[in-house]
C-alpha positions as CSV (number, residue, x, y, z in Angstrom):
1,M,-92.7,226.0,-30.6
2,D,-90.4,229.1,-30.6
3,L,-87.2,229.5,-32.3
4,Q,-86.0,231.9,-29.7
5,G,-86.7,229.6,-27.0
6,Y,-84.3,227.1,-28.7
7,F,-81.7,229.8,-29.0
8,N,-82.2,230.6,-25.3
9,R,-81.9,226.9,-24.4
10,I,-78.5,226.5,-26.4
11,G,-77.1,229.9,-25.6
12,F,-77.1,231.4,-29.1
13,T,-77.2,235.1,-29.3
14,G,-75.8,235.8,-32.7
15,P,-77.5,237.0,-35.9
16,Y,-79.4,234.4,-38.1
17,D,-80.7,236.4,-40.9
18,K,-79.0,234.2,-43.5
19,P,-78.5,230.4,-43.5
20,D,-74.7,230.3,-43.9
21,L,-72.2,227.8,-42.8
22,D,-70.6,229.8,-40.0
23,T,-74.0,230.0,-38.2
24,L,-74.7,226.3,-38.8
25,R,-71.3,225.5,-37.2
26,T,-72.2,227.5,-34.3
27,I,-75.5,226.3,-33.5
28,H,-74.3,222.7,-34.1
29,K,-71.6,223.0,-31.6
30,L,-73.8,224.9,-29.0
31,H,-76.5,222.1,-29.3
32,V,-74.0,219.3,-28.5
33,M,-72.5,221.3,-25.7
34,T,-76.0,222.1,-24.1
35,I,-78.4,219.3,-24.9
36,P,-77.3,215.8,-23.8
37,F,-77.6,212.7,-25.7
38,E,-79.7,210.5,-23.3
39,N,-82.1,207.7,-23.1
40,L,-83.2,208.3,-19.6
41,S,-87.0,208.3,-20.3
42,I,-86.8,204.6,-21.0
43,H,-85.7,204.0,-17.5
44,C,-88.2,206.3,-16.1
45,G,-91.2,204.7,-17.3
46,E,-91.8,207.2,-20.2
47,K,-92.1,206.8,-23.9
48,N,-89.9,208.6,-26.4
49,T,-91.9,209.9,-29.5
50,T,-91.4,211.7,-32.8
51,D,-94.0,214.2,-32.1
52,L,-92.2,217.6,-32.4
53,H,-94.3,219.5,-30.0
54,I,-93.5,216.8,-27.3
55,I,-89.8,216.9,-28.2
56,Y,-89.6,220.5,-28.0
57,D,-91.2,220.7,-24.6
58,K,-88.9,217.9,-23.3
59,L,-85.6,219.3,-24.9
60,V,-86.2,223.0,-24.8
61,K,-88.7,223.8,-22.0
62,S,-87.8,221.0,-19.6
63,N,-84.1,221.1,-20.0
64,R,-83.8,217.4,-20.9
65,G,-81.8,215.6,-23.6
66,G,-82.8,212.7,-26.0
67,W,-81.6,210.3,-28.4
68,C,-81.3,210.9,-32.2
69,C,-84.9,210.9,-33.4
70,E,-85.4,213.6,-30.5
71,N,-82.4,215.8,-31.0
72,N,-81.9,215.4,-34.8
73,L,-85.6,215.8,-35.4
74,L,-85.7,219.0,-33.3
75,F,-82.6,220.2,-35.3
76,S,-84.3,219.5,-38.6
77,W,-87.1,222.0,-37.3
78,V,-84.4,224.5,-36.4
79,L,-82.9,224.2,-39.8
80,K,-86.3,224.7,-41.5
81,E,-87.1,227.7,-39.2
82,M,-83.7,229.4,-40.0
83,G,-84.3,228.9,-43.7
84,Y,-81.7,226.2,-44.4
85,N,-82.2,223.7,-47.3
86,Y,-82.0,220.4,-45.7
87,T,-83.1,216.8,-46.1
88,T,-83.6,214.2,-43.4
89,L,-81.9,210.9,-43.9
90,G,-82.0,207.5,-42.2
91,S,-78.8,205.7,-41.4
92,K,-77.8,202.1,-40.3
93,V,-75.4,202.0,-37.3
94,F,-72.5,199.6,-37.4
95,N,-72.5,196.8,-35.1
96,K,-68.8,195.8,-34.2
97,F,-69.7,192.3,-32.8
98,Q,-71.6,191.4,-35.9
99,N,-69.1,193.2,-38.1
100,D,-72.0,194.7,-40.2
101,F,-74.5,197.3,-40.2
102,Y,-77.9,197.3,-38.4
103,H,-80.5,195.9,-40.9
104,V,-82.7,198.8,-40.8
105,D,-82.4,202.6,-40.3
106,S,-82.2,203.3,-36.6
107,H,-80.3,206.7,-36.7
108,L,-81.9,209.9,-37.9
109,I,-79.4,212.6,-39.4
110,N,-79.9,215.6,-41.7
111,M,-78.0,216.8,-44.8
112,V,-77.8,220.5,-45.5
113,E,-77.1,222.2,-48.8
114,I,-75.3,225.7,-48.5
115,D,-74.0,227.4,-51.6
116,G,-73.9,224.3,-53.7
117,K,-72.1,222.2,-51.1
118,H,-73.6,219.4,-49.1
119,Y,-72.9,218.8,-45.2
120,I,-74.0,216.2,-42.8
121,T,-75.3,217.5,-39.4
122,D,-75.7,215.0,-36.5
123,V,-76.2,216.5,-33.0
124,S,-77.1,213.3,-31.3
125,Y,-74.6,210.4,-31.5
126,G,-73.1,211.0,-28.2
127,V,-70.0,210.1,-26.3
128,S,-66.6,210.1,-28.3
129,C,-68.2,209.8,-31.6
130,Q,-70.2,212.9,-31.5
131,L,-69.7,215.5,-34.3
132,W,-69.0,219.0,-32.9
133,Y,-69.5,220.5,-36.3
134,P,-71.1,219.6,-39.7
135,L,-69.1,217.5,-42.1
136,E,-68.7,218.4,-45.8
137,M,-69.7,215.6,-48.1
138,I,-66.4,214.8,-49.9
139,S,-65.5,211.2,-49.9
140,G,-62.2,210.3,-48.6
141,K,-61.4,213.6,-46.9
142,D,-60.1,213.7,-43.4
143,Q,-62.1,216.2,-41.4
144,P,-60.3,216.8,-37.9
145,Q,-62.4,217.9,-35.1
146,P,-61.7,217.9,-31.3
147,P,-63.0,214.3,-30.9
148,G,-60.8,213.0,-33.5
149,V,-60.8,212.7,-37.3
150,F,-64.0,212.1,-39.2
151,R,-64.1,210.6,-42.7
152,L,-67.0,210.1,-45.2
153,L,-66.5,207.4,-47.8
154,N,-69.0,206.9,-50.8
155,N,-69.2,203.9,-53.1
156,G,-71.6,205.3,-55.5
157,E,-74.9,204.6,-53.7
158,T,-74.2,204.6,-50.0
159,W,-72.1,206.8,-47.8
160,V,-70.1,205.5,-44.9
161,L,-68.9,207.6,-41.9
162,E,-66.0,206.5,-39.9
163,K,-63.9,208.0,-37.2
164,T,-60.2,207.7,-36.2
165,S,-59.6,208.3,-32.5
166,R,-56.8,208.8,-30.2
167,K,-55.6,206.1,-27.5
168,Q,-57.7,206.4,-24.5
169,V,-55.5,206.4,-21.3
170,V,-57.5,205.1,-18.3
171,K,-56.4,207.0,-15.1
172,D,-57.7,204.2,-12.6
173,K,-56.4,200.9,-13.9
174,V,-59.3,199.3,-12.3
175,Y,-61.3,200.4,-15.3
176,A,-58.7,199.5,-17.9
177,N,-60.7,196.5,-19.2
178,S,-64.2,198.0,-18.7
179,S,-66.5,197.0,-21.7
180,L,-67.2,200.8,-21.9
181,I,-63.7,201.6,-23.2
182,D,-63.4,201.5,-26.9
183,K,-59.8,200.4,-27.8
184,R,-60.4,200.6,-31.6
185,L,-58.5,203.5,-33.1
186,T,-60.5,203.6,-36.3
187,K,-64.2,202.7,-36.2
188,I,-67.1,202.7,-38.6
189,M,-70.0,204.7,-37.1
190,Y,-73.0,204.2,-39.8
191,C,-73.9,204.2,-43.4
192,F,-76.5,206.0,-45.4
193,P,-78.0,206.5,-48.8
194,L,-79.3,209.9,-49.9
195,T,-83.0,208.8,-49.9
196,P,-85.2,211.4,-48.0
197,R,-86.9,210.1,-45.0
198,D,-89.8,211.5,-43.0
199,K,-90.3,210.7,-39.2
200,E,-92.7,208.0,-39.7
201,H,-90.0,205.9,-41.5
202,F,-88.5,205.5,-38.0
203,V,-91.4,204.9,-35.8
204,E,-91.5,201.1,-35.8
205,T,-87.8,200.8,-35.2
206,L,-87.8,203.3,-32.4
207,D,-90.7,201.3,-30.7
208,C,-88.4,198.3,-31.0
209,L,-85.4,200.0,-29.6
210,Q,-87.2,201.3,-26.5
211,T,-89.1,198.0,-25.8
212,S,-87.0,195.1,-27.0
213,P,-85.2,193.2,-24.2
214,D,-82.2,192.9,-26.5
215,S,-82.0,196.7,-27.2
216,R,-78.8,198.4,-25.9
217,F,-81.1,201.3,-25.0
218,V,-83.2,199.0,-22.8
219,L,-80.2,197.3,-21.2
220,K,-78.3,200.4,-20.6
221,S,-79.2,203.9,-19.2
222,I,-77.1,206.5,-21.0
223,C,-76.4,210.2,-20.6
224,S,-73.6,212.0,-22.3
225,L,-72.7,215.7,-22.9
226,Q,-69.9,217.2,-24.8
227,T,-67.6,219.6,-22.8
228,P,-65.0,222.3,-24.0
229,N,-62.2,219.8,-23.8
230,G,-63.9,216.4,-24.1
231,F,-67.2,214.9,-22.9
232,R,-68.8,213.3,-19.8
233,A,-71.1,210.4,-19.5
234,L,-73.3,208.5,-17.0
235,I,-73.8,204.9,-18.1
236,G,-75.6,203.0,-15.5
237,W,-73.9,203.8,-12.3
238,T,-70.5,204.5,-14.0
239,Y,-69.6,208.2,-14.4
240,S,-66.8,209.1,-17.0
241,E,-64.9,212.2,-17.7
242,I,-63.0,212.2,-20.9
243,I,-60.3,214.9,-21.6
244,Y,-58.9,215.3,-25.1
245,N,-55.2,215.7,-25.5
246,P,-54.4,215.9,-29.2
247,E,-51.0,217.3,-28.4
248,E,-49.9,213.9,-27.0
249,D,-52.2,211.8,-29.3
250,S,-54.2,210.5,-26.4
251,D,-57.4,211.0,-24.3
252,L,-57.5,210.8,-20.5
253,V,-60.4,208.7,-19.1
254,V,-61.5,209.3,-15.5
255,M,-64.1,206.9,-14.2
256,K,-65.9,206.2,-11.0
257,E,-68.9,204.4,-9.6
258,I,-71.9,206.6,-8.4
259,P,-74.2,205.2,-5.5
260,D,-77.7,205.4,-6.0
261,C,-78.2,208.1,-3.5
262,E,-76.0,210.5,-5.7
263,I,-77.3,209.6,-9.1
264,E,-79.9,212.5,-9.2
265,A,-77.3,215.0,-8.1
266,V,-74.7,214.0,-10.8
267,L,-77.5,214.3,-13.4
268,Q,-78.3,217.8,-12.2
269,E,-74.7,219.1,-11.6
270,K,-73.0,217.5,-14.7
271,F,-75.8,217.4,-17.2
272,N,-78.3,219.9,-16.0
273,V,-80.8,217.2,-16.1
274,V,-83.7,217.0,-13.6
275,L,-86.0,213.9,-13.8
276,V,-89.6,214.1,-12.7
277,N,-90.4,210.4,-12.6
278,K,-88.4,207.7,-10.7
279,F,-85.2,206.6,-12.5
280,T,-83.7,203.2,-12.4
281,P,-80.1,203.1,-13.6
282,K,-79.3,200.0,-15.9
283,N,-75.8,198.8,-17.0
284,N,-76.5,195.3,-18.3
285,K,-74.1,193.7,-20.9
286,A,-74.8,195.2,-24.4
287,N,-73.1,196.3,-27.5
288,Y,-72.2,199.8,-26.3
289,C,-69.0,201.7,-25.4
290,M,-67.7,205.2,-25.2
């Protein structure tokens, strides 16, 4: 594992002699613009792991993406190598259909301390709720970023992350009622305490998420990547490009279906992802939207 290899992967060429906030913001944004949030391994007969060496080979050497315990675990290694003071945390993702949080920690994030202030870094949530930059841990403070306004709330023991979005304007009305369109303007993302977690804490849950027939990650194949003015996503056979338009307080959504014969070309052209094993797209009904 080589830090310079990671920097080459994300296109970072700046100095990193001191672990400051500006550098953290830069590598955070470059990561989400370069390394996709994706679960394609599950649909290629492969197994996701928490082994850092395997994750590094996959995300850095093989130009793949990954889900949270790959992207954010790799990012925790980067933080360590760069000299940041960080803590890995576990969070419970909010289920809008059950109106409650998932009962176990299924999402890995990192907390970084810089000059006495704490920040949440999360380079692997994907689609419209992806953080472009770290969030300062101040309860109730609106923190605008290109995807929308993020907000951390604290009740004394637990922190909650929520996001206020803009209205999504779907260009092709055929997709106006697609289950992938999230019509909520304010949404709860996840909650977390400040209890340090190691990677073993997530192993059992991650095994369930990639094997259970009820898991959204088994039911849907997902690949998303942030762009300079929005994000793009391939969910099953549905390809979407979202263009942020804060001046008009709306986001433009362009969607189309991709035939099987063009899936691999779209993955390579739009996400720089080349799969080794046979990929079977999935887009079954599940609690997942953009």
